[in-house]
BATIVO-877442 format. One record per residue (C-alpha): x, y, z; residue in one letter; residue number from 1. Coordinates in Angstrom, 2 decimals. Layout:
<atoms>
(atom (X,Y,Z),"A",NUM)
...
</atoms>
This chain:
<atoms>
(atom (-0.18,-0.08,-0.28),"M",1)
(atom (2.74,2.20,0.85),"R",2)
(atom (4.72,1.72,-2.57),"N",3)
(atom (1.18,2.01,-4.46),"F",4)
(atom (0.86,5.70,-2.70),"T",5)
(atom (4.27,6.63,-3.53),"I",6)
(atom (3.69,5.36,-7.41),"Y",7)
(atom (0.56,7.51,-7.37),"L",8)
(atom (2.04,10.57,-5.99),"A",9)
(atom (4.83,10.53,-8.57),"A",10)
(atom (2.62,9.93,-11.50),"A",11)
(atom (0.28,12.99,-10.07),"L",12)
(atom (3.10,14.99,-10.09),"C",13)
(atom (4.42,13.68,-13.49),"L",14)
(atom (1.13,14.78,-14.97),"F",15)
(atom (0.53,17.82,-13.07),"V",16)
(atom (4.47,18.66,-14.66),"S",17)
(atom (3.26,17.83,-18.00),"K",18)
(atom (-0.02,19.98,-17.96),"M",19)
(atom (2.10,22.77,-16.70),"T",20)
(atom (4.52,22.51,-19.31),"A",21)
(atom (1.81,22.33,-22.18),"Q",22)
(atom (-0.07,25.32,-20.47),"E",23)
(atom (3.09,27.68,-20.42),"N",24)
(atom (3.48,26.29,-24.17),"T",25)
(atom (-0.22,27.30,-24.90),"F",26)
(atom (0.36,30.63,-23.45),"N",27)
(atom (3.49,31.51,-25.16),"E",28)
(atom (2.16,30.49,-28.57),"R",29)
(atom (-0.87,32.71,-28.37),"V",30)
(atom (0.80,35.28,-27.20),"K",31)
(atom (2.92,34.76,-30.76),"V",32)
(atom (-0.01,34.66,-32.74),"I",33)
(atom (-1.33,37.90,-30.87),"S",34)
(atom (1.60,39.85,-31.81),"A",35)
(atom (1.24,38.70,-35.05),"K",36)
(atom (-2.28,40.19,-35.29),"I",37)
(atom (-1.19,43.50,-33.86),"D",38)
(atom (1.59,43.87,-36.02),"N",39)
(atom (-0.57,43.47,-39.35),"V",40)
(atom (-2.70,45.84,-38.21),"T",41)
(atom (0.10,48.71,-37.19),"K",42)
(atom (1.87,47.91,-40.47),"Q",43)
(atom (-1.56,48.38,-42.68),"E",44)
(atom (-2.29,51.54,-40.73),"K",45)
(atom (1.08,52.94,-41.18),"E",46)
(atom (1.01,52.28,-44.91),"A",47)
(atom (-2.54,53.57,-45.29),"L",48)
(atom (-1.17,57.01,-43.43),"K",49)
(atom (1.45,57.36,-45.71),"R",50)
(atom (-0.66,56.74,-48.86),"E",51)
(atom (-3.04,59.60,-47.21),"V",52)
(atom (-0.15,61.97,-46.70),"E",53)
(atom (0.72,61.46,-50.56),"S",54)
(atom (-2.90,62.30,-51.56),"V",55)
(atom (-2.62,65.51,-49.44),"N",56)
(atom (0.47,66.57,-50.89),"V",57)
(atom (-0.88,66.21,-54.53),"E",58)
(atom (-3.86,68.02,-53.61),"L",59)
(atom (-2.06,70.95,-52.11),"E",60)
(atom (0.07,70.81,-55.33),"E",61)
(atom (-3.10,71.49,-57.43),"G",62)
(atom (-2.63,68.43,-59.41),"K",63)
(atom (-6.11,66.42,-58.38),"I",64)
(atom (-9.49,68.17,-57.29),"S",65)
(atom (-10.77,67.68,-53.50),"A",66)
(atom (-12.87,65.22,-55.07),"K",67)
(atom (-10.67,63.17,-56.37),"E",68)
(atom (-8.65,63.08,-53.42),"A",69)
(atom (-11.33,62.04,-51.45),"E",70)
(atom (-11.83,59.15,-53.76),"E",71)
(atom (-8.68,57.96,-53.64),"K",72)
(atom (-8.46,58.27,-49.90),"K",73)
(atom (-11.43,55.74,-50.01),"K",74)
(atom (-9.72,53.46,-52.23),"V",75)
(atom (-6.76,53.00,-50.22),"F",76)
(atom (-8.65,52.74,-46.97),"A",77)
(atom (-10.76,49.88,-48.63),"L",78)
(atom (-7.34,48.08,-49.51),"K",79)
(atom (-5.71,48.28,-46.48),"R",80)
(atom (-9.00,47.00,-44.47),"A",81)
(atom (-9.21,44.28,-47.19),"D",82)
(atom (-5.50,43.26,-46.30),"N",83)
(atom (-6.15,43.20,-42.62),"I",84)
(atom (-9.12,40.90,-42.87),"E",85)
(atom (-7.68,38.49,-45.12),"Q",86)
(atom (-4.13,38.39,-42.80),"K",87)
(atom (-5.95,38.52,-39.77),"V",88)
(atom (-8.34,35.68,-40.66),"A",89)
(atom (-5.20,33.37,-41.43),"L",90)
(atom (-3.52,33.97,-37.91),"Y",91)
(atom (-6.99,33.65,-36.40),"E",92)
(atom (-7.21,30.03,-38.17),"Q",93)
(atom (-3.80,29.29,-36.65),"E",94)
(atom (-5.31,30.24,-33.17),"L",95)
(atom (-8.21,27.86,-33.76),"K",96)
(atom (-5.88,25.07,-34.52),"D",97)
(atom (-3.72,26.04,-31.63),"L",98)
(atom (-6.97,25.22,-29.41),"I",99)
(atom (-7.87,22.09,-30.76),"Q",100)
(atom (-4.26,21.11,-30.34),"L",101)
(atom (-4.60,21.88,-26.54),"K",102)
(atom (-8.17,20.13,-26.52),"A",103)
(atom (-6.76,16.90,-28.09),"N",104)
(atom (-3.87,16.83,-25.81),"G",105)
(atom (-1.41,16.77,-28.63),"K",106)
(atom (0.23,20.26,-27.56),"L",107)
(atom (4.19,19.24,-27.39),"A",108)
(atom (6.62,21.06,-24.94),"D",109)
(atom (8.31,23.98,-26.92),"K",110)
(atom (11.51,22.31,-26.44),"K",111)
(atom (12.46,19.00,-25.58),"Y",112)
(atom (15.74,16.67,-25.81),"K",113)
(atom (16.00,13.81,-27.67),"V",114)
(atom (18.86,11.33,-27.19),"D",115)
(atom (19.39,10.58,-31.14),"T",116)
(atom (18.43,11.92,-34.23),"L",117)
(atom (18.22,9.00,-36.78),"V",118)
(atom (19.14,9.70,-39.97),"V",119)
(atom (20.26,7.19,-42.89),"N",120)
(atom (20.76,4.40,-40.12),"G",121)
(atom (23.24,6.64,-38.11),"K",122)
(atom (22.71,7.85,-34.67),"K",123)
(atom (23.33,11.71,-33.73),"Y",124)
(atom (22.56,13.87,-30.45),"P",125)
(atom (20.34,16.85,-30.97),"A",126)
(atom (17.94,19.33,-29.49),"T",127)
(atom (14.22,19.82,-31.19),"F",128)
(atom (12.32,23.21,-30.67),"E",129)
(atom (8.66,22.61,-32.04),"V",130)
(atom (7.73,26.37,-33.50),"I",131)
(atom (4.39,25.21,-34.64),"D",132)
(atom (2.56,22.12,-35.72),"D",133)
(atom (4.47,21.99,-39.14),"T",134)
(atom (7.39,24.15,-38.48),"E",135)
(atom (10.46,22.53,-36.41),"I",136)
(atom (14.00,24.00,-35.43),"S",137)
(atom (16.83,21.43,-34.90),"V",138)
(atom (19.96,22.26,-33.19),"K",139)
(atom (23.02,20.13,-33.21),"R",140)
(atom (26.27,21.50,-31.92),"G",141)
(atom (26.87,24.84,-33.55),"K",142)
(atom (24.47,23.84,-36.31),"F",143)
(atom (20.65,25.04,-36.53),"T",144)
(atom (18.43,24.07,-39.21),"V",145)
(atom (14.80,25.15,-39.20),"Q",146)
(atom (11.91,24.07,-42.05),"W",147)
(atom (8.99,22.74,-42.73),"R",148)
(atom (7.98,19.37,-43.72),"N",149)
(atom (10.71,17.79,-41.23),"W",150)
(atom (9.36,14.10,-42.62),"E",151)
(atom (9.98,14.56,-46.24),"T",152)
(atom (12.81,17.23,-46.50),"D",153)
(atom (15.83,14.72,-46.61),"R",154)
(atom (18.12,17.35,-47.86),"K",155)
(atom (17.96,19.94,-45.07),"K",156)
(atom (17.48,16.98,-42.62),"R",157)
(atom (20.61,15.61,-43.39),"D",158)
(atom (22.75,18.96,-43.19),"S",159)
(atom (22.10,19.44,-39.74),"I",160)
(atom (24.23,15.65,-38.75),"V",161)
(atom (26.98,16.84,-41.32),"R",162)
(atom (29.32,19.08,-42.24),"N",163)
(atom (32.13,19.58,-44.49),"R",164)
(atom (34.90,18.38,-42.31),"S",165)
(atom (33.13,14.55,-42.14),"E",166)
(atom (32.34,14.19,-45.96),"L",167)
(atom (34.77,11.80,-47.29),"R",168)
(atom (34.67,13.90,-50.90),"T",169)
(atom (35.44,17.51,-50.75),"T",170)
(atom (35.91,19.86,-53.47),"S",171)
(atom (38.16,22.72,-54.20),"Q",172)
(atom (38.69,25.71,-56.09),"F",173)
(atom (42.08,25.75,-57.73),"V",174)
(atom (44.18,28.75,-58.78),"F",175)
(atom (48.02,28.66,-59.53),"A",176)
(atom (50.44,31.07,-61.46),"A",177)
(atom (54.07,31.08,-61.80),"G",178)
(atom (57.04,31.32,-64.46),"V",179)
(atom (56.93,29.15,-67.41),"N",180)
(atom (59.46,28.20,-69.75),"N",181)
(atom (60.83,25.45,-72.54),"L",182)
(atom (63.41,22.50,-71.54),"V",183)
(atom (65.56,22.37,-74.43),"T",184)
(atom (67.82,19.34,-74.74),"D",185)
(atom (67.12,18.44,-71.01),"G",186)
(atom (67.74,21.92,-69.80),"S",187)
(atom (66.06,25.23,-69.26),"V",188)
(atom (69.94,27.11,-69.17),"A",189)
(atom (70.55,29.78,-72.05),"N",190)
(atom (66.66,29.52,-72.53),"S",191)
(atom (65.43,31.49,-75.46),"D",192)
(atom (62.64,32.88,-73.55),"F",193)
(atom (62.75,35.07,-70.63),"R",194)
(atom (62.63,33.38,-67.30),"Y",195)
(atom (60.65,36.13,-65.37),"W",196)
(atom (58.88,37.43,-68.42),"G",197)
(atom (57.29,34.17,-69.09),"S",198)
(atom (54.57,32.96,-67.03),"H",199)
(atom (51.60,30.58,-66.92),"F",200)
(atom (48.07,30.91,-65.06),"Y",201)
(atom (45.74,28.00,-63.89),"E",202)
(atom (42.15,27.67,-62.36),"W",203)
(atom (39.82,24.69,-61.97),"G",204)
(atom (37.96,22.85,-59.85),"I",205)
(atom (38.74,19.49,-58.23),"T",206)
(atom (37.15,16.96,-55.91),"G",207)
(atom (39.09,15.15,-53.11),"N",208)
(atom (38.13,11.89,-51.92),"T",209)
(atom (39.64,10.00,-48.80),"R",210)
(atom (40.34,6.94,-50.06),"I",211)
(atom (40.27,4.51,-46.95),"F",212)
(atom (37.42,5.31,-44.47),"K",213)
(atom (39.22,5.39,-41.28),"N",214)
(atom (42.46,7.06,-42.71),"N",215)
(atom (43.18,10.43,-43.48),"N",216)
(atom (46.49,9.94,-45.38),"L",217)
(atom (45.71,8.95,-48.75),"L",218)
(atom (43.04,10.89,-51.11),"H",219)
(atom (42.21,10.90,-55.10),"A",220)
(atom (42.69,14.39,-56.32),"K",221)
(atom (40.59,14.68,-59.83),"Y",222)
(atom (38.89,17.52,-61.62),"G",223)
(atom (39.43,19.83,-64.77),"F",224)
(atom (41.35,22.87,-65.21),"S",225)
(atom (42.17,25.60,-67.83),"V",226)
(atom (45.85,26.54,-68.24),"M",227)
(atom (47.53,29.37,-69.78),"Y",228)
(atom (51.06,29.09,-70.77),"N",229)
(atom (53.15,31.98,-71.92),"N",230)
(atom (56.56,32.32,-73.70),"L",231)
(atom (58.08,35.59,-74.28),"R",232)
(atom (61.12,35.02,-76.74),"P",233)
(atom (64.46,37.12,-76.04),"T",234)
(atom (66.58,39.21,-78.36),"D",235)
(atom (63.34,41.12,-80.04),"N",236)
(atom (62.37,37.83,-81.66),"R",237)
(atom (58.86,36.34,-82.63),"V",238)
(atom (57.46,33.07,-84.00),"F",239)
(atom (57.04,32.42,-87.47),"V",240)
(atom (55.94,29.19,-88.91),"T",241)
(atom (57.28,27.55,-91.84),"N",242)
(atom (55.37,24.71,-93.22),"G",243)
(atom (55.19,22.61,-89.99),"N",244)
(atom (58.11,24.12,-88.59),"Q",245)
(atom (58.05,26.81,-86.09),"T",246)
(atom (60.96,29.06,-85.31),"N",247)
(atom (62.15,32.32,-83.81),"L",248)
(atom (63.23,35.15,-85.95),"E",249)
(atom (63.97,38.84,-85.39),"E",250)
(atom (61.03,41.41,-85.71),"F",251)
(atom (62.38,44.49,-88.06),"G",252)
(atom (61.02,47.06,-85.61),"V",253)
(atom (61.75,47.38,-81.80),"K",254)
(atom (59.55,45.28,-79.84),"L",255)
(atom (57.95,46.61,-76.64),"K",256)
(atom (56.34,43.18,-75.97),"D",257)
(atom (56.76,39.75,-77.60),"S",258)
(atom (54.32,37.15,-76.18),"R",259)
(atom (52.54,33.55,-77.29),"L",260)
(atom (49.65,32.00,-75.27),"R",261)
(atom (48.91,28.74,-75.52),"N",262)
(atom (45.29,27.68,-73.43),"V",263)
(atom (44.62,24.03,-72.51),"F",264)
(atom (41.91,22.52,-70.84),"V",265)
(atom (43.12,19.35,-68.93),"T",266)
(atom (41.85,16.73,-66.30),"V",267)
(atom (44.35,16.60,-63.68),"P",268)
(atom (44.64,13.35,-61.39),"L",269)
(atom (46.74,13.43,-58.15),"H",270)
(atom (47.60,10.95,-55.47),"L",271)
(atom (47.70,13.22,-52.48),"E",272)
(atom (49.10,12.53,-49.10),"F",273)
(atom (47.26,14.79,-46.52),"D",274)
(atom (48.85,14.92,-42.98),"F",275)
(atom (46.11,16.36,-41.31),"T",276)
(atom (45.31,14.25,-38.26),"K",277)
(atom (42.03,13.00,-37.32),"K",278)
(atom (39.84,14.40,-34.13),"R",279)
(atom (36.92,12.82,-31.87),"T",280)
(atom (33.87,15.36,-31.50),"N",281)
(atom (31.90,15.68,-28.43),"D",282)
(atom (29.84,12.57,-29.76),"A",283)
(atom (32.80,10.44,-29.60),"G",284)
(atom (32.59,10.23,-33.65),"K",285)
(atom (36.14,10.75,-35.81),"E",286)
(atom (36.26,13.78,-37.88),"I",287)
(atom (38.81,13.98,-40.89),"F",288)
(atom (39.50,17.17,-41.75),"K",289)
(atom (41.50,18.26,-44.92),"T",290)
(atom (43.84,20.84,-45.82),"H",291)
(atom (44.96,21.55,-42.31),"K",292)
(atom (48.37,20.30,-42.15),"S",293)
(atom (51.36,19.47,-45.00),"V",294)
(atom (50.11,18.05,-48.04),"R",295)
(atom (52.15,16.28,-50.99),"L",296)
(atom (50.50,15.45,-54.48),"G",297)
(atom (51.83,13.60,-57.11),"V",298)
(atom (50.14,12.93,-60.46),"G",299)
(atom (49.50,14.23,-63.84),"G",300)
(atom (47.11,15.83,-66.42),"Y",301)
(atom (45.84,15.21,-69.72),"A",302)
(atom (44.17,17.45,-71.88),"G",303)
(atom (43.64,19.28,-75.24),"F",304)
(atom (44.54,22.95,-76.87),"R",305)
(atom (41.62,25.53,-77.19),"V",306)
(atom (43.66,28.29,-79.09),"K",307)
(atom (47.06,29.53,-79.66),"S",308)
(atom (47.78,33.33,-80.18),"K",309)
(atom (50.81,35.71,-80.52),"Q",310)
(atom (50.72,39.33,-79.65),"K",311)
(atom (53.17,42.00,-80.57),"L",312)
(atom (53.29,45.56,-79.44),"C",313)
(atom (55.99,47.70,-81.22),"Y",314)
(atom (56.51,51.44,-81.84),"E",315)
(atom (56.91,53.24,-85.40),"I",316)
(atom (57.75,56.73,-86.04),"D",317)
(atom (55.90,57.56,-82.56),"G",318)
(atom (52.90,55.42,-83.23),"N",319)
(atom (52.01,52.50,-81.00),"D",320)
(atom (51.23,49.49,-82.51),"F",321)
(atom (49.53,45.95,-81.07),"S",322)
(atom (48.87,43.12,-83.23),"T",323)
(atom (47.28,39.56,-82.49),"K",324)
(atom (47.81,36.59,-84.66),"E",325)
(atom (45.57,33.65,-83.79),"K",326)
(atom (46.64,30.30,-85.49),"G",327)
(atom (47.97,26.53,-84.10),"N",328)
(atom (51.83,27.91,-84.64),"F",329)
(atom (51.99,24.00,-85.27),"N",330)
(atom (51.53,23.39,-81.21),"V",331)
(atom (50.41,20.16,-80.42),"N",332)
(atom (46.53,19.56,-80.25),"D",333)
(atom (47.11,17.61,-77.15),"F",334)
(atom (49.06,17.55,-73.86),"I",335)
(atom (49.87,15.35,-71.10),"Y",336)
(atom (52.31,15.50,-68.40),"G",337)
(atom (53.47,14.91,-65.00),"V",338)
(atom (52.80,17.56,-62.04),"S",339)
(atom (53.46,17.73,-58.21),"A",340)
(atom (52.97,20.04,-55.14),"Y",341)
(atom (54.17,20.16,-51.81),"L",342)
(atom (52.54,22.76,-49.34),"G",343)
(atom (50.77,23.41,-45.92),"F",344)
(atom (46.86,24.05,-45.48),"E",345)
(atom (45.80,25.88,-48.88),"E",346)
(atom (48.94,26.95,-50.41),"T",347)
(atom (51.88,24.69,-51.79),"S",348)
(atom (54.71,24.97,-54.29),"L",349)
(atom (53.61,23.66,-57.66),"Y",350)
(atom (55.54,21.89,-60.53),"I",351)
(atom (54.60,20.44,-63.81),"K",352)
(atom (56.04,19.47,-66.81),"Y",353)
(atom (54.73,18.12,-70.37),"D",354)
(atom (55.88,14.80,-71.40),"L",355)
(atom (55.20,15.56,-75.23),"N",356)
(atom (56.75,18.21,-77.14),"P",357)
(atom (55.05,22.20,-77.61),"M",358)
(atom (55.75,22.00,-81.16),"F",359)
(atom (54.40,18.88,-83.19),"A",360)
(atom (57.12,18.42,-86.06),"D",361)
(atom (59.84,20.80,-84.84),"N",362)
(atom (63.65,19.29,-85.52),"A",363)
(atom (64.54,20.24,-81.91),"I",364)
(atom (61.94,19.02,-79.37),"K",365)
(atom (60.88,21.34,-76.64),"Q",366)
(atom (58.78,20.42,-73.40),"N",367)
(atom (56.66,23.08,-71.52),"N",368)
(atom (57.64,23.27,-67.92),"I",369)
(atom (56.01,25.27,-65.24),"S",370)
(atom (56.96,26.36,-61.29),"L",371)
(atom (54.65,28.30,-59.15),"G",372)
(atom (52.51,28.39,-56.11),"V",373)
(atom (48.92,26.88,-56.14),"R",374)
(atom (46.00,27.39,-53.94),"F",375)
(atom (43.42,24.90,-53.06),"D",376)
(atom (40.26,26.64,-51.43),"W",377)
(atom (37.53,24.29,-49.90),"N",378)
</atoms>
């Protein structure tokens, strides 16, 4: 009998606590709806006031008559009254639904804790907040997502339990720039092209996939890039095509600038060693971040030429001239080579070397080589 009394008292306390929580939730939500109705009425009245003032200005300036002013004011007043009626009706229906939920005992506490949130078979700790019968706010750690249609909106639901650092595959925007030249007979010494004046640019998008599920060292890096390789000849020379041969010849007047640009679209592929250490979050889950430590990438690329263009700038009798010549200049239509980068976090030292010669049929084989700085931004 004593145990029964204790159980009964505990049950009554739990029931009273639950009813008190529901009462508090009900009162809070009634206040929210009332505030919405007040705001609608206030906003529409303020809008009507501005409209009436504009009509009075028109009347004072003689743009409309007194009769026309009264008609316009009536139109504005009817419009605002109609707006108030329609919007308030929506909130009144919301209030009726709330009362019905309370009457049916289905009114949830505003906030409640759940041990796990299950998404795709995985469990995560989270805190739920019921805003109304269709809108829910879910907080997990520092991430908060609020949406309607909780049961059907899988994409947003997944976003609360994952962040970029937990994804096995991430993406980066890549930009690289530096010096560019040609290797002749295995050397870039005594080059026919300016060392600092010849340069390259590269930009692209890459994917980065962790190869092993529980080890962060090895990653496959792949994507596409656009390469701009520029060569500036020395000794006042320009590129001249003679049949299937492309040679450097001296220009007739003093050059201010001479440049050949080749543009390629390539597909790079690298094996990346990322020495970023894994960490464990508050829920005990292992997190594998990228680009937070030393990185080494080795691989290559292959692609095709988009265009070639030679630009010349010179002066004759005090007049400046600039000419652009487009063509293939006997440059290989396809490109393939090896590349590597070594750096820390997003910044790396970058080198790439074409395995096929730049000019398809020149007697002397010359291969493009580039050295610069590369940025991989998540």
